[in-house]
RODO-2510 file (C-alpha; in nm, 4 decimals, decimal comma):
residues 328
     n   res          X          Y          Z
     1     m    -1,1625     0,9768     0,7376
     2     r    -0,9490     0,9566     0,4225
     3     f    -0,9693     0,6810     0,1638
     4     g    -0,7329     0,5174    -0,0831
     5     l    -0,8104     0,2595    -0,3508
     6     f    -0,5910    -0,0292    -0,4651
     7     i    -0,5826    -0,0616    -0,8436
     8     p    -0,5652    -0,4263    -0,9580
     9     q    -0,2309    -0,5191    -1,1110
    10     g    -0,2576    -0,8971    -1,1153
    11     w    -0,0682    -0,9742    -0,7945
    12     r    -0,3787    -1,0995    -0,6137
    13     q    -0,5192    -1,2916    -0,9121
    14     d    -0,7137    -0,9764    -0,9941
    15     l    -0,6511    -0,9600    -1,3705
    16     t    -0,7110    -1,3313    -1,4304
    17     g    -0,8902    -1,3977    -1,7584
    18     i    -0,8241    -1,0510    -1,9016
    19     a    -0,6029    -1,0437    -2,2102
    20     t    -0,2594    -0,8940    -2,1455
    21     a    -0,3153    -0,6379    -2,4204
    22     d    -0,6161    -0,5108    -2,2236
    23     h    -0,4486    -0,4886    -1,8814
    24     w    -0,3462    -0,1246    -1,9064
    25     n    -0,6888    -0,0116    -2,0246
    26     v    -0,8514    -0,1901    -1,7305
    27     m    -0,6038    -0,0595    -1,4735
    28     n    -0,5956     0,2924    -1,6092
    29     g    -0,9728     0,2992    -1,6411
    30     l    -1,0034     0,2377    -1,2681
    31     a    -0,7358     0,4992    -1,1986
    32     q    -0,9322     0,7484    -1,4089
    33     h    -1,2478     0,6601    -1,2164
    34     a    -1,0719     0,7279    -0,8854
    35     d    -0,9250     1,0497    -1,0232
    36     t    -1,2716     1,1890    -1,0940
    37     g    -1,4436     1,3735    -0,8102
    38     d    -1,3071     1,3837    -0,4574
    39     v    -1,4016     1,0471    -0,3031
    40     w    -1,0593     0,8864    -0,3283
    41     e    -0,7566     1,0732    -0,1982
    42     s    -0,5113     0,8211    -0,3376
    43     i    -0,4599     0,5120    -0,5524
    44     w    -0,2230     0,2307    -0,4605
    45     v    -0,0249    -0,0567    -0,6079
    46     y     0,1636    -0,3451    -0,4488
    47     d     0,5387    -0,3915    -0,4903
    48     h     0,5656    -0,7607    -0,5734
    49     f     0,6919    -0,9772    -0,8572
    50     h     0,5238    -1,3149    -0,7940
    51     a     0,1517    -1,3679    -0,7481
    52     v    -0,0233    -1,4651    -0,4238
    53     p    -0,1523    -1,6699    -0,2502
    54     e     0,1029    -1,8799    -0,4369
    55     p     0,3503    -1,7976    -0,7154
    56     n     0,1481    -1,9505    -0,9997
    57     g     0,2671    -1,7350    -1,2904
    58     e    -0,0317    -1,5002    -1,3019
    59     a     0,0312    -1,1443    -1,4205
    60     t     0,2020    -0,9124    -1,1723
    61     h     0,2824    -0,5674    -1,3091
    62     e     0,5796    -0,3783    -1,1641
    63     a     0,4912    -0,1117    -0,9099
    64     w     0,7081     0,1859    -1,0007
    65     s     0,6420     0,1478    -1,3725
    66     l     0,2732     0,1803    -1,2847
    67     i     0,3357     0,4765    -1,0539
    68     n     0,5024     0,6685    -1,3355
    69     a     0,2268     0,5721    -1,5774
    70     y    -0,0403     0,6947    -1,3353
    71     a     0,1652     1,0069    -1,2703
    72     a     0,1144     1,0937    -1,6364
    73     s    -0,2426     0,9674    -1,6800
    74     t    -0,4076     1,1176    -1,3697
    75     r    -0,4354     1,4728    -1,2468
    76     r    -0,5602     1,4747    -0,8858
    77     v    -0,5195     1,1522    -0,6875
    78     r    -0,2059     1,0842    -0,4913
    79     l     0,0032     0,7813    -0,5878
    80     g     0,1253     0,5231    -0,3392
    81     q     0,2803     0,1779    -0,3098
    82     m     0,1939    -0,0627    -0,0305
    83     c     0,4673    -0,1077     0,0027
    84     t     0,7962    -0,0741    -0,1801
    85     c     1,0527    -0,3297    -0,0633
    86     m     1,3725    -0,1447     0,0192
    87     a     1,6027    -0,4252    -0,0913
    88     y     1,4541    -0,4714    -0,4375
    89     r     1,6229    -0,1538    -0,5641
    90     n     1,9299     0,0375    -0,4534
    91     p     1,7906     0,3154    -0,2291
    92     a     1,9775     0,5979    -0,4050
    93     y     1,8369     0,4767    -0,7359
    94     l     1,4900     0,4404    -0,5803
    95     a     1,5065     0,7958    -0,4467
    96     k     1,5780     0,9074    -0,8045
    97     v     1,2860     0,7065    -0,9439
    98     a     1,0501     0,8536    -0,6849
    99     a     1,1750     1,2072    -0,7509
   100     t     1,1096     1,1707    -1,1237
   101     a     0,7600     1,0359    -1,0553
   102     d     0,6976     1,3288    -0,8225
   103     v     0,7909     1,5752    -1,0957
   104     i     0,5786     1,3975    -1,3590
   105     s     0,2789     1,3888    -1,1242
   106     g     0,3064     1,7484    -1,0110
   107     g     0,4006     1,6503    -0,6553
   108     r     0,1558     1,3659    -0,5846
   109     v     0,3787     1,0714    -0,4915
   110     e     0,3596     0,8932    -0,1565
   111     m     0,6526     0,6703    -0,0583
   112     g     0,5353     0,3460     0,0975
   113     i     0,8412     0,1543     0,2154
   114     g     0,9055    -0,1618     0,4125
   115     a     1,1565    -0,4368     0,4814
   116     g     0,9941    -0,7017     0,2580
   117     w     0,8657    -1,0497     0,3399
   118     y     0,7872    -1,2611     0,0303
   119     e     1,0725    -1,5109     0,0476
   120     h     0,9902    -1,6911    -0,2768
   121     e     1,0317    -1,3831    -0,4945
   122     w     1,3362    -1,2627    -0,3003
   123     r     1,5220    -1,5849    -0,3754
   124     a     1,3872    -1,6223    -0,7291
   125     y     1,5123    -1,2744    -0,8225
   126     g     1,8551    -1,3366    -0,6731
   127     y     1,8260    -1,1160    -0,3631
   128     g     1,8796    -1,4002    -0,1169
   129     f     1,6654    -1,3669     0,1918
   130     p     1,8483    -1,1988     0,4802
   131     r     1,7200    -1,2522     0,8316
   132     a     1,4585    -1,0065     0,9542
   133     g     1,7061    -0,7951     1,1519
   134     e     1,9207    -0,7392     0,8430
   135     r     1,6213    -0,6498     0,6278
   136     l     1,5126    -0,3954     0,8873
   137     a     1,8630    -0,2509     0,9057
   138     m     1,8534    -0,2114     0,5273
   139     l     1,5211    -0,0296     0,5618
   140     d     1,6681     0,2096     0,8177
   141     e     1,9787     0,2886     0,6122
   142     g     1,7776     0,3307     0,2940
   143     v     1,5404     0,5786     0,4559
   144     q     1,8410     0,7829     0,5704
   145     i     1,9619     0,7970     0,2092
   146     f     1,6158     0,9069     0,0915
   147     r     1,6087     1,1870     0,3439
   148     q     1,9499     1,3208     0,2483
   149     l     1,8893     1,3094    -0,1254
   150     w     1,5391     1,4576    -0,1168
   151     s     1,6273     1,7405     0,1185
   152     t     1,9775     1,8374     0,0019
   153     g     2,0265     1,6769    -0,3391
   154     t     2,3266     1,4749    -0,2216
   155     a     2,3836     1,1772     0,0061
   156     t     2,6784     1,0105     0,1734
   157     l     2,6396     0,7063     0,3968
   158     d     2,8910     0,4401     0,4922
   159     g     2,6420     0,1864     0,6180
   160     k     2,6646    -0,1839     0,6793
   161     h     2,4324    -0,2591     0,3885
   162     y     2,4437     0,0509     0,1684
   163     q     2,7300     0,2824     0,0812
   164     v     2,6853     0,6043    -0,1137
   165     d     2,9536     0,8666    -0,1552
   166     g     2,8299     1,2016    -0,2783
   167     a     2,5331     1,0616    -0,4695
   168     q     2,3572     1,3456    -0,6493
   169     l     1,9868     1,3979    -0,7105
   170     s     1,8668     1,6623    -0,9518
   171     p     1,6006     1,7746    -0,9878
   172     l     1,4694     1,7457    -0,6360
   173     p     1,1130     1,6203    -0,5868
   174     l     0,8489     1,8911    -0,6103
   175     q     0,7346     1,8151    -0,2556
   176     t     0,9562     1,9794     0,0038
   177     d     1,1891     1,7167     0,1535
   178     g     1,0412     1,4585    -0,0820
   179     p     0,7367     1,2333    -0,0908
   180     p     0,5756     1,1594     0,2473
   181     l     0,7098     0,8392     0,4008
   182     w     0,4747     0,5543     0,4860
   183     i     0,6583     0,2978     0,6983
   184     a     0,4601    -0,0230     0,6614
   185     g     0,4674    -0,3118     0,9069
   186     g     0,3990    -0,3750     1,2704
   187     g     0,7300    -0,5053     1,4043
   188     e     0,7358    -0,3672     1,7551
   189     q     1,1055    -0,3360     1,8330
   190     k     1,2408    -0,2034     1,5027
   191     t     0,9780    -0,1260     1,2353
   192     l     0,7641     0,0913     1,4586
   193     r     1,0723     0,2609     1,5980
   194     i     1,1873     0,3460     1,2439
   195     a     0,8361     0,4779     1,1821
   196     a     0,8537     0,6923     1,4951
   197     q     1,1819     0,8384     1,3703
   198     h     1,0979     0,8998     1,0061
   199     a     0,7374     0,8377     0,9012
   200     q     0,4542     1,0741     0,8288
   201     y     0,2272     0,7684     0,8000
   202     t     0,2225     0,4154     0,9358
   203     n     0,0351     0,1157     0,7986
   204     f    -0,0267    -0,1924     1,0090
   205     d    -0,2954    -0,4481     1,0952
   206     g    -0,6373    -0,2836     1,0976
   207     t    -0,8332    -0,5167     1,3244
   208     p    -0,9393    -0,3219     1,6353
   209     e    -0,7449    -0,5167     1,8996
   210     t    -0,4180    -0,5342     1,7056
   211     f    -0,4467    -0,1775     1,5790
   212     t    -0,4877    -0,0513     1,9353
   213     h    -0,1871    -0,2484     2,0573
   214     k     0,0435    -0,1432     1,7728
   215     s    -0,0645     0,2179     1,8195
   216     e     0,0432     0,2086     2,1837
   217     v     0,3790     0,0593     2,0877
   218     l     0,4247     0,3381     1,8326
   219     r     0,3290     0,5932     2,0953
   220     g     0,5972     0,4550     2,3269
   221     h     0,8651     0,4877     2,0595
   222     c     0,7547     0,8440     1,9848
   223     e     0,7755     0,9375     2,3512
   224     a     1,1213     0,7799     2,3799
   225     l     1,2407     0,9777     2,0785
   226     g     1,0736     1,3023     2,1799
   227     r     0,8429     1,3123     1,8782
   228     p     0,4732     1,4054     1,9047
   229     f     0,2702     1,0891     1,8463
   230     e    -0,0049     1,2947     1,6808
   231     e     0,2295     1,3885     1,3930
   232     i     0,1947     1,0386     1,2482
   233     t    -0,1194     0,9388     1,0585
   234     r    -0,2093     0,5743     1,1226
   235     s    -0,3554     0,3828     0,8294
   236     s    -0,4611     0,0265     0,7541
   237     n    -0,5435    -0,1835     0,4477
   238     y    -0,8845    -0,3478     0,4130
   239     n    -1,0455    -0,5999     0,1844
   240     v    -1,3951    -0,4657     0,1171
   241     v    -1,6848    -0,7015     0,0481
   242     i    -1,9949    -0,4865     0,0251
   243     g    -2,3543    -0,5492    -0,0799
   244     a    -2,6826    -0,3634    -0,0457
   245     t    -2,8129    -0,6654     0,1459
   246     e    -2,6502    -0,9495     0,3362
   247     a    -2,7544    -1,1815     0,0536
   248     e    -2,5566    -0,9658    -0,1891
   249     v    -2,2562    -0,9831     0,0431
   250     e    -2,2763    -1,3637     0,0288
   251     d    -2,3005    -1,3475    -0,3495
   252     r    -1,9768    -1,1472    -0,3602
   253     l    -1,8022    -1,3964    -0,1349
   254     a    -1,9229    -1,6756    -0,3618
   255     w    -1,7728    -1,4868    -0,6555
   256     v    -1,4375    -1,4680    -0,4717
   257     a    -1,4490    -1,8442    -0,4143
   258     d    -1,5248    -1,9145    -0,7804
   259     h    -1,2641    -1,6682    -0,9064
   260     y    -0,9778    -1,7996    -0,6943
   261     g    -1,0923    -2,1545    -0,7586
   262     r    -0,9929    -2,1136    -1,1230
   263     t    -0,6236    -2,0460    -1,0622
   264     v    -0,5404    -2,1488    -0,7045
   265     p    -0,8038    -2,4114    -0,6172
   266     a    -0,6113    -2,5443    -0,3187
   267     k    -0,6062    -2,1951    -0,1643
   268     a    -0,9529    -2,0700    -0,2597
   269     a    -1,1290    -2,1654     0,0643
   270     e    -0,8529    -2,0046     0,2718
   271     v    -0,8737    -1,6836     0,0707
   272     v    -1,2520    -1,6654     0,1089
   273     e    -1,2227    -1,7003     0,4864
   274     q    -0,9659    -1,4202     0,4942
   275     f    -1,2116    -1,1973     0,3101
   276     r    -1,5093    -1,3080     0,5197
   277     n    -1,3356    -1,2417     0,8502
   278     g    -1,2155    -0,8925     0,7613
   279     p    -1,3620    -0,5849     0,9324
   280     l    -1,5118    -0,4290     0,6181
   281     v    -1,7517    -0,7041     0,5122
   282     g    -2,1226    -0,6302     0,5094
   283     t    -2,3862    -0,3825     0,4069
   284     p    -2,3022    -0,0118     0,3852
   285     e    -2,4519     0,0468     0,7300
   286     q    -2,2428    -0,2304     0,8845
   287     i    -1,9229    -0,1081     0,7207
   288     v    -1,9876     0,2517     0,8289
   289     g    -2,0323     0,1301     1,1853
   290     k    -1,7047    -0,0621     1,1783
   291     l    -1,5155     0,2309     1,0283
   292     r    -1,6511     0,4632     1,2962
   293     e    -1,5265     0,2191     1,5591
   294     l    -1,1835     0,2108     1,3959
   295     e    -1,1755     0,5885     1,3596
   296     a    -1,2359     0,6218     1,7334
   297     l    -0,9203     0,4114     1,7813
   298     g    -0,7163     0,6479     1,5632
   299     m    -0,7335     0,4747     1,2242
   300     t    -0,7993     0,7750     1,0012
   301     y    -0,6849     0,6547     0,6563
   302     a    -0,8356     0,3386     0,5059
   303     i    -0,6686     0,1872     0,1986
   304     t    -0,9336    -0,0332     0,0374
   305     y    -0,9146    -0,3362    -0,1903
   306     f    -1,2060    -0,4713    -0,3954
   307     a    -1,1279    -0,8166    -0,5370
   308     e    -1,3738    -0,7767    -0,8242
   309     a    -1,2628    -0,4255    -0,9297
   310     a    -1,1286    -0,5231    -1,2731
   311     y    -1,4541    -0,6966    -1,3635
   312     d    -1,7302    -0,5140    -1,1774
   313     r    -1,7287    -0,1625    -1,0288
   314     s    -2,0666    -0,1862    -0,8559
   315     g    -1,9117    -0,2584    -0,5154
   316     i    -1,6783     0,0386    -0,5463
   317     e    -1,9680     0,2594    -0,6538
   318     l    -2,1859     0,1455    -0,3626
   319     f    -1,8993     0,2213    -0,1236
   320     e    -1,8602     0,5648    -0,2824
   321     r    -2,2309     0,6462    -0,2522
   322     e    -2,3139     0,5136     0,0911
   323     v    -1,9983     0,4650     0,2955
   324     v    -1,7579     0,7470     0,2175
   325     p    -2,0108     1,0334     0,2651
   326     a    -2,1007     0,9020     0,6102
   327     l    -1,7368     0,9179     0,7193
   328     r    -1,6565     1,2554     0,5702
***
């Protein structure tokens, strides 16, 4: 199994209480930690502008600015976004941004891309909020533009949502045909079909029952399109709450409740339950068992999130020592 690590950027209240002038040192320090050794294959950021679970004004650093910063500050780990919203940037421009990051990083960029969902920030930033079918059509057209630019250096598309006429991209990304595409989302009629057409990776709900169902839908689209299902790596995102004992796990959950209670008190209990009910909550032995179950279902790339990462690395370090080696 392969592992990625989310680096806190504020979006999930995960830089709360840290002075803005110290944010980069905290974020980059965790990136440097992940870059050392071979435990983590990749580091990840979210592409959002307003905080969750409600837009309360907490820090939220911009994803592609961070990707380019990490491209320069790290040497080994791959760099991903979970996931870039297609409509937040013109796709020809975004292909250019990703190509530059790929060159800076020495060919380590992953391209996580999706249709977007956070209505509050869409409207606040002046993007409107098209219906789901339109957002998915924008995703499809944008991916076509990526493919043309990254493989040939030019793109022309007279789409419903995007029009480019001889757009040029130079230099090309270092990776042949551009960064690998991660199509994120589990929409069964359109998102997973786009993934079957274009993606090297998918990312959807990682609970066993839902993961199994979405995988079969993806398989059906692959068969309809004549693409080998096995070509696509299936990944999921997981909140990790880990402790050497069950008492330590409860202590971490109590910390989550206290932390969120400071900034979003009305949502704190809901957030704690979301963490508590996730698959990767428990002792190392329990988490290894759950990951082995998920691996048997075809989930071979876990992207992990530790709520306390900016303040306390002990959970990450325990996961590195006792979980990752058992799954390697």
